[in-house]
C-alpha positions, 0 to 999 in steps of 0.5 A, a space after each residue: 812179431 808175436 802170434 797172440 792166437 792161433 786157430 787151426 781147422 782140419 789141418 792134418 790130424 788137428 780138427 779144431 784147435 785154438 791156442 792163446 800163445 805166450 809172447 815168450 816161450 810155448 812148450 808143446 808136449 805129446 807123444 810121437 804122432 800126437 800132432 805136436 809138429 803139426 802145430 809148428 807146421 801150421 805156423 810155418 804155413 801161415 808165414 810161407 803159404 806152404 808146408 815144410 814137410 810136403 809140396 802137396 796139399 792132400 796130406 795136409 787136409 784132414 781125411 774126409 774134409 775138402 779144405 784147411 783153414 788157418 788163422 792167427 792174430 799177430 802183434 806187429 813191431 809197430 804195435 798194430 794187431 793184425 789178423 792173418 788167414 789162409 784157406 786152401 781146398 783140395 780143388 786147388 782154390 785158395 784165399 789169403 787175407 791180411 787184416 780182412 783184405 784179400 792179398 795175392 802173394 804169400 810173400 806178404 805173409 812172410 814179410 809180416 811174420 818172419 818164421 825160422 824153423 829148426 828141425 831134423 831137416 835143418 841138416 840140409 843147410 850143411 849137407 844139402 848143397 849150395 841151394 840150401 845155403 843160398 836159401 838161408 842167405 836169401 831169407 835174411 836178405 828178404 827180411 832186411 832189404 825190402 827191395 831184395 825179393 823183387 830184385 831176385 824175382 826179376 833176376 830169375 826171370 831174365 836168367 830163365 830167358 837167357 837159358 831159353 836162348 842158350 837152348 836155341 843156340 842163337 848167340 845174339 839172343 843170348 847176349 841181349 839178356 847179358 847186360 841186365 842179367 849182369 847188372 842185377 847179378 852184381 847188385 845181388 852179389 854185393 848185397 849178399 856180401 854185405 849181409 855176410 860181413 855183418 852176420 858172420 861175426 854174430 854167428 861166430 860169437 853165438 857158436 863160441 858159447 856152445 863150443 871152443 872150435 872156430 869155423 871159417 866162413 867163405 862166401 862164393 858169389 857164384 863166379 870168379 871174383 877176378 872178373 865182373 859178371 859181364 866178363 864171366 858171362 862173355 868168356 863162358 858163353 861157349 861152355 854155357 851153350 855146350 851145357 845148356 844153362 848159365 853157369 855164372 851168377 848169384 844163382 850159383 853162389 855158395 857159402 863154404 864152412 870149414 873147420 881146419 880147412 875141412 868141410 864141416 859136414 865131414 868132421 863135425 858130429 851130428 850134435 856139433 852140426 846142430 850147434 852150428 845150424 842153431 848159431 846160423 839161424 839165431 844170428 839171423 834173428 839177432 841181426 833182423 831185430 837190430 836192423 828192423 826192430 822185427 823179431 822172428 818166431 822160432 819153431 824148434 821141433 823136438 828140442 835136441 835130446 842128444 844135447 847135454 844139460 849145459 848146451 840146452 841151458 846155453 840155448 835157452 839163455 840165448 833165446 831169453 836174451 833175444 826175446 823172440 817168440 818161441 814154440 818148442 815141441 818135445 815128448 817131455 819139456 817140463 825140465 825146461 821150466 827151471 831154466 826159463 825162470 821168470 820168462 813168459 811161458 805157456 805149456 800145451 799138451 797134444 794128444 790124438 790131435 787135441 790140444 790142451 793148455 796146461 797150468 805151468 805149475 800143476 801141469 794139469 789141463 786147464 780147459 778144452 779147446 774152443 771149437 772153430 767155425 767153418 767161416 774163419 775166412 
């Protein structure tokens, strides 16, 4: 998947921006607060139907405006060119279009445009608890196993019903949900275990190019491995009723990462944690391409300034080998051009919400952005 063009209208401080992107590397320079991250946020919003910065719409709509509009033209792995568009208003109205047709689920956008974000919040993957590790696993499963998304939603619905029954205290009502919950939970756990068996060696191989220490990975499916989920639900019923929720199942799964039997977040430096986080997310892109021929778009917000030249070069070489589309922001990125070599690359400069493409040789603005119309959607 590659984004050919990106159009942004009244999104944060970006009034009108139209970018023709490189299928390879896109370097986005500018001072802090200029709007660099807003461009990445716009791409993320097009893929997920939401921001990675806030759950609220108000901060995303430019002051004095009543809506935001985002539009992109993408090339799919099947060679098709598709238009994606999303509009949201402060009144809570919205519309998503794919190839000119209205769709009703942001999951359709995500399936068409796999996006991986690497920014300062990515540390939550190691430090934010099991939820963030499950989200990392589920991203990979959603894009590799077509049925996984619907199965996970069904499981969540049944889990909600069982938890409601637990709160009423009726054991018979609780048990009526156990059979379907156990069957779906076992299926999800098996799929995740298979995925982890495939992805861990890839991650370890990538990490070895950044450093010489080895991380151990342990996938915890969410209940005692010596029992089936049906048995775990039955034996834990009294405890569940006391606590008011279901303790056993894939919704409690975790991925434990250790170095010399210590949790990595306790022993690794901030820079070393970034090597591991990048390895985890790059591995997903490699596995996705091998299984589906899809290539995800990588958004690198503020390329790690604390990384030395060697590891920045390692990262660039890895990305060149993977051949995804990459958008990188930073205050100054011209030093990356030598490492990029003959890879397709475009440079953009952002200042006070205005975006200009730069000549990659002269590093001078080429032209003003074309203005967008209110009728994008």
